[in-house]
VEXMARFI-297029 format. One record per residue (C-alpha): x, y, z; residue number from 1. Coordinates in nm, 4 decimals, always signed. Example, Ala and Ser with C-alpha at 12.3 -4.5 7.8 and 13.67 -1.06 7.14 Angstrom:
BEGIN
R          x          y          z     i
R    +1.2300    -0.4500    +0.7800     1
R    +1.3670    -0.1060    +0.7140     2
! end
This chain:
BEGIN
R          x          y          z     i
R    +1.0254    -1.9153    -2.1316     1
R    +0.6866    -1.8155    -1.9971     2
R    +0.5304    -1.9116    -1.6697     3
R    +0.2752    -2.1925    -1.6744     4
R    +0.0377    -2.2198    -1.3839     5
R    +0.0426    -2.5983    -1.3978     6
R    +0.4114    -2.6188    -1.3134     7
R    +0.5007    -2.7454    -0.9682     8
R    +0.7258    -2.4876    -0.8066     9
R    +0.8420    -2.3864    -0.4638    10
R    +0.7942    -2.0251    -0.3593    11
R    +1.0980    -1.8400    -0.2287    12
R    +1.1590    -1.8728    +0.1427    13
R    +0.9276    -1.6258    +0.3202    14
R    +1.2106    -1.4749    +0.5233    15
R    +1.4394    -1.4214    +0.2257    16
R    +1.4331    -1.0651    +0.0938    17
R    +1.3529    -1.0842    -0.2755    18
R    +1.5700    -0.7906    -0.3736    19
R    +1.8092    -0.7046    -0.0952    20
R    +1.7662    -0.5968    +0.2633    21
R    +1.5794    -0.2761    +0.1977    22
R    +1.6776    +0.0364    +0.0129    23
R    +1.4579    +0.3307    -0.0685    24
R    +1.4108    +0.3310    -0.4440    25
R    +1.6215    +0.4390    -0.7348    26
R    +1.7331    +0.7713    -0.5994    27
R    +1.6624    +0.7696    -0.2285    28
R    +1.7177    +1.0929    -0.0382    29
R    +2.0158    +1.1648    +0.1757    30
R    +2.0248    +0.9900    +0.5085    31
R    +1.7407    +0.7492    +0.4473    32
R    +1.9187    +0.4541    +0.2894    33
R    +1.9018    +0.1192    +0.4589    34
R    +2.1831    -0.1316    +0.4593    35
R    +2.1990    -0.3826    +0.1788    36
R    +2.1359    -0.1524    -0.1151    37
R    +1.8352    -0.3487    -0.2444    38
R    +1.5151    -0.1813    -0.3543    39
R    +1.2123    -0.1472    -0.1312    40
R    +0.8899    -0.1832    -0.3210    41
R    +0.5908    +0.0478    -0.2676    42
R    +0.3349    -0.2109    -0.1655    43
R    +0.0513    +0.0365    -0.1430    44
R    -0.1917    -0.2332    -0.2487    45
R    -0.1580    -0.4077    +0.0847    46
R    -0.2812    -0.1002    +0.2654    47
R    -0.6507    -0.1139    +0.1932    48
R    -0.6644    -0.4592    +0.3469    49
R    -0.7186    -0.2592    +0.6649    50
R    -1.0471    -0.1054    +0.5696    51
R    -1.1233    -0.3862    +0.3300    52
R    -1.1328    -0.6019    +0.6421    53
R    -1.3758    -0.3644    +0.8052    54
R    -1.5931    -0.3671    +0.4959    55
R    -1.5780    -0.7432    +0.4923    56
R    -1.6943    -0.7497    +0.8505    57
R    -1.9919    -0.5321    +0.7630    58
R    -2.0805    -0.7544    +0.4678    59
R    -2.0766    -1.0625    +0.6887    60
R    -2.2815    -0.9124    +0.9675    61
R    -2.5868    -1.1250    +0.8966    62
R    -2.3905    -1.4435    +0.9541    63
R    -2.2553    -1.3974    +1.3028    64
R    -2.4232    -1.0854    +1.4362    65
R    -2.2947    -0.7314    +1.4013    66
R    -2.1258    -0.6628    +1.7330    67
R    -1.9933    -1.0151    +1.7786    68
R    -1.8271    -1.0102    +1.4387    69
R    -1.6828    -0.6635    +1.4907    70
R    -1.5341    -0.7780    +1.8193    71
R    -1.3882    -1.0855    +1.6520    72
R    -1.2449    -0.8814    +1.3666    73
R    -1.0851    -0.6144    +1.5785    74
R    -0.9541    -0.7957    +1.8841    75
R    -0.6087    -0.8460    +1.7331    76
R    -0.5697    -0.4934    +1.5964    77
R    -0.2861    -0.2874    +1.7433    78
R    -0.4418    +0.0477    +1.8352    79
R    -0.2099    +0.3421    +1.8780    80
R    -0.2196    +0.7191    +1.8433    81
R    -0.0511    +0.7829    +1.5098    82
R    -0.1791    +1.1201    +1.3951    83
R    -0.0609    +1.4642    +1.5097    84
R    -0.2163    +1.6055    +1.8237    85
R    -0.5696    +1.7212    +1.7548    86
R    -0.8963    +1.7772    +1.9383    87
R    -1.0687    +1.4393    +1.9495    88
R    -1.3317    +1.5280    +2.2045    89
R    -1.6166    +1.5913    +1.9607    90
R    -1.5352    +1.3627    +1.6683    91
R    -1.8162    +1.1902    +1.4816    92
R    -1.8484    +0.9409    +1.1992    93
R    -2.0795    +1.1788    +1.0140    94
R    -1.9535    +1.3641    +0.7088    95
R    -1.6683    +1.3008    +0.4672    96
R    -1.3650    +1.1169    +0.6028    97
R    -1.0009    +1.0992    +0.4971    98
R    -0.7904    +0.8049    +0.6086    99
R    -0.4118    +0.7952    +0.5746   100
R    -0.2852    +0.4506    +0.4772   101
R    +0.0864    +0.3792    +0.4991   102
R    +0.2799    +0.0752    +0.3859   103
R    +0.6225    -0.0161    +0.5189   104
R    +0.8484    -0.3139    +0.4565   105
R    +1.0004    -0.4102    +0.7885   106
R    +1.2078    -0.7275    +0.8004   107
R    +1.2789    -0.9759    +1.0806   108
R    +1.5983    -0.8751    +1.2583   109
R    +1.6030    -0.5308    +1.1006   110
R    +1.8367    -0.2826    +1.2685   111
R    +1.6078    -0.0516    +1.4697   112
R    +1.8421    +0.2387    +1.3937   113
R    +1.7854    +0.2100    +1.0194   114
R    +1.5634    +0.4820    +0.8752   115
R    +1.2478    +0.3326    +0.7289   116
R    +1.0697    +0.5214    +0.4546   117
R    +0.7026    +0.4827    +0.3744   118
R    +0.6864    +0.2450    +0.0792   119
R    +0.3302    +0.3409    -0.0010   120
R    +0.1088    +0.6388    +0.0743   121
R    -0.2640    +0.6431    +0.0064   122
R    -0.5409    +0.8855    +0.0886   123
R    -0.8634    +0.6898    +0.1245   124
R    -1.1452    +0.9433    +0.0855   125
R    -1.4948    +0.8447    +0.1990   126
R    -1.7550    +1.0992    +0.0771   127
R    -2.0172    +1.2291    +0.3179   128
R    -2.2733    +0.9878    +0.1703   129
R    -2.0524    +0.6936    +0.2780   130
R    -2.1504    +0.5091    -0.0390   131
R    -1.8082    +0.4661    -0.2014   132
R    -1.4376    +0.5102    -0.1442   133
R    -1.1781    +0.6938    -0.3503   134
R    -0.8191    +0.5763    -0.3276   135
R    -0.5659    +0.8429    -0.4182   136
R    -0.2050    +0.7303    -0.4160   137
R    +0.0695    +0.9863    -0.3617   138
R    +0.3804    +0.8750    -0.5543   139
R    +0.6620    +0.8073    -0.3109   140
R    +0.9091    +1.0052    -0.5249   141
R    +0.6973    +1.3222    -0.5033   142
R    +0.9093    +1.6291    -0.4287   143
R    +0.7788    +1.7837    -0.1096   144
R    +0.8638    +2.0365    +0.1549   145
R    +0.9015    +1.8531    +0.4862   146
R    +0.8453    +2.0874    +0.7807   147
R    +1.0856    +2.1087    +1.0762   148
R    +1.0070    +1.8469    +1.3372   149
R    +1.1272    +1.7527    +1.6835   150
R    +1.0316    +1.3955    +1.7773   151
R    +1.1807    +1.4232    +2.1250   152
R    +1.5045    +1.2503    +2.0339   153
R    +1.5989    +1.3926    +1.6962   154
R    +1.5385    +1.7358    +1.5492   155
R    +1.4792    +1.7444    +1.1760   156
R    +1.5562    +2.0988    +1.0530   157
R    +1.3129    +2.0864    +0.7635   158
R    +1.3886    +2.0745    +0.3944   159
R    +1.2882    +1.9270    +0.0598   160
R    +1.3007    +1.5563    -0.0208   161
R    +1.0892    +1.2731    -0.1546   162
R    +0.7671    +1.2637    +0.0411   163
R    +0.8314    +0.9130    +0.1709   164
R    +1.1352    +1.0478    +0.3583   165
R    +0.9026    +1.2349    +0.5957   166
R    +0.8113    +0.9044    +0.7583   167
R    +1.1794    +0.8231    +0.8078   168
R    +1.2744    +1.1604    +0.9530   169
R    +0.9747    +1.1634    +1.1867   170
R    +1.0731    +0.8345    +1.3466   171
R    +1.4497    +0.8849    +1.3378   172
R    +1.6225    +0.7625    +1.6512   173
R    +1.3071    +0.6015    +1.7915   174
R    +1.1685    +0.2486    +1.7970   175
R    +0.8367    +0.0762    +1.8498   176
R    +0.5176    +0.2664    +1.9284   177
R    +0.6827    +0.6061    +1.9574   178
R    +0.8617    +0.5681    +1.6240   179
R    +0.5373    +0.4825    +1.4441   180
R    +0.3539    +0.7731    +1.6042   181
R    +0.6189    +1.0332    +1.5277   182
R    +0.6800    +0.8998    +1.1746   183
R    +0.3102    +0.9117    +1.0876   184
R    +0.2712    +1.2544    +1.2448   185
R    +0.5423    +1.4109    +1.0298   186
R    +0.4187    +1.2382    +0.7142   187
R    +0.0645    +1.3646    +0.7808   188
R    +0.1925    +1.7187    +0.8362   189
R    +0.3912    +1.6969    +0.5118   190
R    +0.0867    +1.5806    +0.3139   191
R    -0.1237    +1.8593    +0.4648   192
R    +0.1347    +2.1126    +0.3525   193
R    +0.1756    +1.9594    +0.0055   194
R    -0.1970    +1.9353    -0.0672   195
R    -0.3030    +2.2707    +0.0678   196
R    -0.4824    +2.1492    +0.3755   197
R    -0.5948    +1.7840    +0.3597   198
R    -0.6183    +1.6495    +0.7141   199
R    -0.6931    +1.2986    +0.8377   200
R    -0.9607    +1.1449    +1.0558   201
R    -0.7849    +0.8104    +1.0945   202
R    -0.4629    +0.6387    +0.9942   203
R    -0.3187    +0.2923    +0.9627   204
R    +0.0134    +0.1219    +0.8946   205
R    +0.0547    -0.2233    +0.7400   206
R    +0.3790    -0.4093    +0.6821   207
R    +0.4842    -0.6424    +0.4009   208
R    +0.5050    -0.9619    +0.5999   209
R    +0.1557    -0.9193    +0.7368   210
R    +0.0153    -0.8605    +0.3904   211
R    +0.1854    -1.1731    +0.2568   212
R    +0.0210    -1.3755    +0.5289   213
R    -0.3231    -1.2330    +0.4476   214
R    -0.2913    -1.3395    +0.0855   215
R    -0.1743    -1.6852    +0.1906   216
R    -0.4754    -1.7268    +0.4173   217
R    -0.7068    -1.6267    +0.1323   218
R    -0.5463    -1.8948    -0.0828   219
R    -0.4558    -1.6728    -0.3750   220
R    -0.6581    -1.4432    -0.6001   221
R    -0.7996    -1.4332    -0.9548   222
R    -0.6477    -1.1576    -1.1682   223
R    -0.6032    -1.0487    -1.5280   224
R    -0.2542    -0.9610    -1.6517   225
R    -0.2880    -0.6583    -1.8807   226
R    +0.0698    -0.6417    -2.0102   227
R    +0.3448    -0.8988    -2.0445   228
R    +0.5541    -0.8764    -1.7284   229
R    +0.8963    -1.0240    -1.6624   230
R    +0.9885    -1.0861    -1.2999   231
R    +1.3258    -0.9490    -1.1982   232
R    +1.2796    -1.1035    -0.8549   233
R    +1.1988    -1.4680    -0.9289   234
R    +1.3085    -1.7218    -1.1873   235
R    +1.3693    -2.0940    -1.2237   236
R    +1.6910    -2.2857    -1.2148   237
R    +1.7677    -2.5757    -1.4493   238
R    +1.5639    -2.8085    -1.2276   239
R    +1.2551    -2.5882    -1.2429   240
R    +1.2858    -2.4707    -0.8842   241
R    +1.1941    -2.1087    -0.8136   242
R    +1.4969    -1.9048    -0.7084   243
R    +1.5468    -1.5405    -0.6198   244
R    +1.6566    -1.3012    -0.7594   245
R    +1.6404    -1.3497    -1.1361   246
R    +1.8481    -1.0464    -1.2325   247
R    +2.1685    -0.8851    -1.1173   248
R    +2.1178    -0.5320    -0.9862   249
R    +2.3478    -0.2336    -1.0315   250
R    +2.2468    +0.0794    -0.8408   251
R    +1.9032    -0.0739    -0.7830   252
R    +1.8516    -0.1304    -1.1564   253
R    +1.8190    -0.4879    -1.2926   254
R    +2.0856    -0.5287    -1.5595   255
R    +2.1472    -0.8887    -1.6640   256
R    +1.9859    -1.2250    -1.5984   257
R    +2.1717    -1.4368    -1.3443   258
R    +2.3432    -1.7296    -1.5230   259
R    +2.1446    -2.0508    -1.5002   260
R    +1.8198    -1.8709    -1.4096   261
R    +1.5197    -1.8227    -1.6398   262
R    +1.3035    -1.5307    -1.5233   263
R    +0.9354    -1.6011    -1.4636   264
R    +0.7120    -1.4311    -1.7201   265
R    +0.3494    -1.3344    -1.6574   266
R    +0.1725    -1.3353    -1.9938   267
R    -0.1443    -1.1403    -2.0709   268
R    -0.4635    -1.3153    -1.9687   269
R    -0.6790    -1.4014    -1.6679   270
R    -0.6204    -1.6846    -1.4229   271
R    -0.5944    -1.7849    -1.0585   272
R    -0.2719    -1.6729    -0.8927   273
R    -0.1135    -1.8433    -0.5986   274
R    -0.0299    -1.6020    -0.3185   275
R    +0.3422    -1.5804    -0.3933   276
R    +0.2794    -1.5398    -0.7672   277
R    +0.0361    -1.2539    -0.7186   278
R    +0.2709    -1.0763    -0.4816   279
R    +0.5591    -1.1195    -0.7225   280
R    +0.3570    -0.9961    -1.0197   281
R    +0.2425    -0.6730    -0.8553   282
R    +0.5945    -0.5890    -0.7392   283
R    +0.7314    -0.5581    -1.0901   284
R    +0.8092    -0.2229    -1.2498   285
R    +1.1267    -0.2705    -1.4545   286
R    +1.0330    -0.5213    -1.7235   287
R    +0.6764    -0.4201    -1.8078   288
R    +0.5788    -0.4537    -2.1731   289
R    +0.4392    -0.1009    -2.1937   290
R    +0.7348    +0.0551    -2.0158   291
R    +0.5042    +0.2271    -1.7666   292
R    +0.7242    +0.1542    -1.4643   293
R    +0.5823    +0.2702    -1.1294   294
R    +0.2480    +0.3673    -1.2790   295
R    +0.2092    +0.0235    -1.4326   296
R    +0.2901    -0.1341    -1.0992   297
R    +0.0481    +0.1035    -0.9278   298
R    -0.2275    -0.0039    -1.1685   299
R    -0.1526    -0.3722    -1.1108   300
R    -0.1558    -0.3209    -0.7362   301
R    -0.4922    -0.1462    -0.7606   302
R    -0.6270    -0.4450    -0.9531   303
R    -0.4711    -0.6780    -0.6980   304
R    -0.6281    -0.4876    -0.4126   305
R    -0.9755    -0.5248    -0.5564   306
R    -0.9111    -0.8921    -0.6253   307
R    -0.8249    -0.9433    -0.2590   308
R    -1.1342    -0.7591    -0.1462   309
R    -1.3610    -0.9577    -0.3794   310
R    -1.2121    -1.2808    -0.2504   311
R    -1.2505    -1.1692    +0.1104   312
R    -1.6219    -1.0929    +0.0739   313
R    -1.6940    -1.4019    -0.1350   314
R    -1.9304    -1.6722    -0.0135   315
R    -1.6297    -1.9048    +0.0000   316
R    -1.4834    -1.6966    +0.2829   317
R    -1.7880    -1.5512    +0.4560   318
R    -1.9575    -1.8888    +0.5000   319
R    -1.6426    -2.0626    +0.6202   320
R    -1.6005    -1.9646    +0.9838   321
R    -1.2482    -2.0993    +1.0224   322
R    -1.1227    -1.9219    +0.7097   323
R    -1.3029    -1.5983    +0.7952   324
R    -1.1605    -1.6098    +1.1447   325
R    -0.8103    -1.6710    +1.0084   326
R    -0.8403    -1.3814    +0.7632   327
R    -0.9636    -1.1397    +1.0292   328
R    -0.6973    -1.2497    +1.2754   329
R    -0.4214    -1.2108    +1.0173   330
R    -0.5424    -0.8704    +0.9007   331
R    -0.5691    -0.7473    +1.2566   332
R    -0.2220    -0.8649    +1.3454   333
R    -0.0738    -0.7058    +1.0346   334
R    -0.1759    -0.3511    +1.1060   335
R    -0.1488    -0.0614    +1.3456   336
R    -0.4591    +0.1563    +1.3572   337
R    -0.5457    +0.5023    +1.4824   338
R    -0.9257    +0.5113    +1.4657   339
R    -0.9422    +0.8846    +1.5367   340
R    -1.1366    +0.8203    +1.8571   341
R    -1.4322    +0.6943    +1.6547   342
R    -1.5385    +0.3437    +1.7623   343
R    -1.4524    +0.0828    +1.5014   344
R    -1.8103    -0.0443    +1.4991   345
R    -1.9140    +0.3067    +1.3874   346
R    -1.6597    +0.2933    +1.1033   347
R    -1.7920    -0.0461    +1.0003   348
R    -2.1572    +0.0545    +1.0137   349
R    -2.0911    +0.3747    +0.8168   350
R    -1.9184    +0.1795    +0.5383   351
R    -2.1530    -0.1168    +0.5316   352
R    -2.2924    -0.0174    +0.1915   353
R    -1.9556    +0.0000    +0.0166   354
R    -1.8833    -0.3017    -0.2005   355
R    -1.5780    -0.4009    -0.4020   356
R    -1.7204    -0.2205    -0.7054   357
R    -1.7512    +0.1009    -0.5043   358
R    -1.3775    +0.1327    -0.4399   359
R    -1.2540    +0.3750    -0.7051   360
R    -0.8821    +0.4110    -0.7660   361
R    -0.7537    +0.7345    -0.9135   362
R    -0.4197    +0.7844    -1.0889   363
R    -0.2347    +1.1029    -0.9965   364
R    -0.0822    +1.2811    -1.2967   365
R    -0.3124    +1.0643    -1.5114   366
R    -0.0609    +0.7848    -1.4688   367
R    +0.2291    +0.9784    -1.6212   368
R    +0.5616    +1.0421    -1.4480   369
R    +0.6175    +1.4167    -1.4150   370
R    +0.9867    +1.4714    -1.3398   371
R    +1.1069    +1.7700    -1.1426   372
R    +1.2854    +1.9895    -1.4012   373
R    +1.5866    +2.0448    -1.1776   374
R    +1.6190    +1.6776    -1.0780   375
R    +1.4457    +1.4033    -1.2817   376
R    +1.4876    +1.1635    -0.9897   377
R    +1.1998    +1.3439    -0.8215   378
R    +0.8383    +1.3641    -0.9308   379
R    +0.5970    +1.6564    -0.9111   380
R    +0.2187    +1.6712    -0.8958   381
R    +0.0818    +1.8578    -1.1970   382
R    -0.1941    +2.1196    -1.1858   383
R    -0.4689    +1.8639    -1.2387   384
R    -0.3316    +1.6478    -0.9567   385
R    -0.3418    +1.9492    -0.7281   386
R    -0.7029    +2.0018    -0.8369   387
R    -0.7649    +1.6404    -0.7374   388
R    -0.6200    +1.7112    -0.3931   389
R    -0.8445    +2.0150    -0.3566   390
R    -1.1439    +1.7992    -0.4478   391
R    -1.0494    +1.5570    -0.1698   392
R    -1.0389    +1.8454    +0.0760   393
R    -1.3772    +1.9824    -0.0389   394
R    -1.5452    +1.6411    -0.0842   395
R    -1.6027    +1.6963    -0.4563   396
R    -1.4006    +1.4043    -0.5920   397
R    -1.7037    +1.2811    -0.7876   398
R    -1.7005    +1.6069    -0.9841   399
R    -1.3279    +1.5708    -1.0517   400
R    -1.3743    +1.2136    -1.1734   401
R    -1.6546    +1.3211    -1.4074   402
R    -1.4197    +1.5707    -1.5683   403
R    -1.1195    +1.3363    -1.5729   404
R    -1.2524    +0.9898    -1.6647   405
R    -0.9134    +0.8620    -1.7818   406
R    -0.7761    +0.9096    -1.4315   407
R    -0.9879    +0.6249    -1.2978   408
R    -0.7930    +0.2999    -1.3064   409
R    -0.9653    -0.0014    -1.4596   410
R    -1.0061    -0.3317    -1.2780   411
R    -0.8192    -0.5277    -1.5452   412
! end
């Protein structure tokens, strides 16, 4: 039974976890598993809402006035120092910039002692010309050397694990502001070590619930489904009501359909998605027609991200003060930002020429899972992916893209 957009359905309750109370993926590293055993999805697509919001502000500057709109957009942002200690006394917006974007999936009432891994890790590279943005996603299962780290309450001795574990170990034993700072610091250090020297000028964290609210405020998005996708999270009961989950899970793998539930199916084609539908669609990785798993989901999330940005800078939003205000307020409340000691209005002005079509998403490993020979539960970055990382460091990503056109993800 396929999903029909004309059906009247009720979305799952917003506080109900769609697939358990957390979890860290199929083969999470030692010590980083959350209670409940469910899978945590890498919602990296929600991350660029941060700088998408800033770009949106720049695009709407003629409506309300530059500084007034920047103030409106940023007043609800939580500003914290997230990055490792560095000299910030002479920073400038000039030149190429690298921004670390991190997605987490915190839940209401979550045990503060649970280790929280980074669901999503993106390097947003802005070339020196400030005329485009390259989004490079680091797969969360990437095998990485995590350096020793003392966060003041817990000493991590160092070792090898999935790269998303660095966030968990950095914040272990801490809560609130200090946990976010220490977690981001260790993750940034791990990425620097993995990539041969990429450092960051700014960083931001966004959580799942905040992203869901942003999409709701926007009123959904228009997207094209490029492969038949079965939802393992949502289905309908005999009365047509949406229920969750649709499949039984064994060791984080969906095995059989729950009796009395018909999974929702997203067929190929373009249409308007309600907020909960779009979020459900881009979470899927297990029942994709092409069998491309995490890379298929990554591609769908990239498409989703651009769809959100296009909707946010549309006339429908920019000319509607109440909606624009609601979007900016929701985005600001959903994120924690370290601006690198560069005023946000400088970030906005520098990126004012970047439109939705100038955000280029790049697939590491050309979209192919590269298992670690000694443990297929881990992924490695191949030689070309390491070349990509070097191009980020040297601000020559345009040259890399020219030589690797298939690595650029399409919009649909």
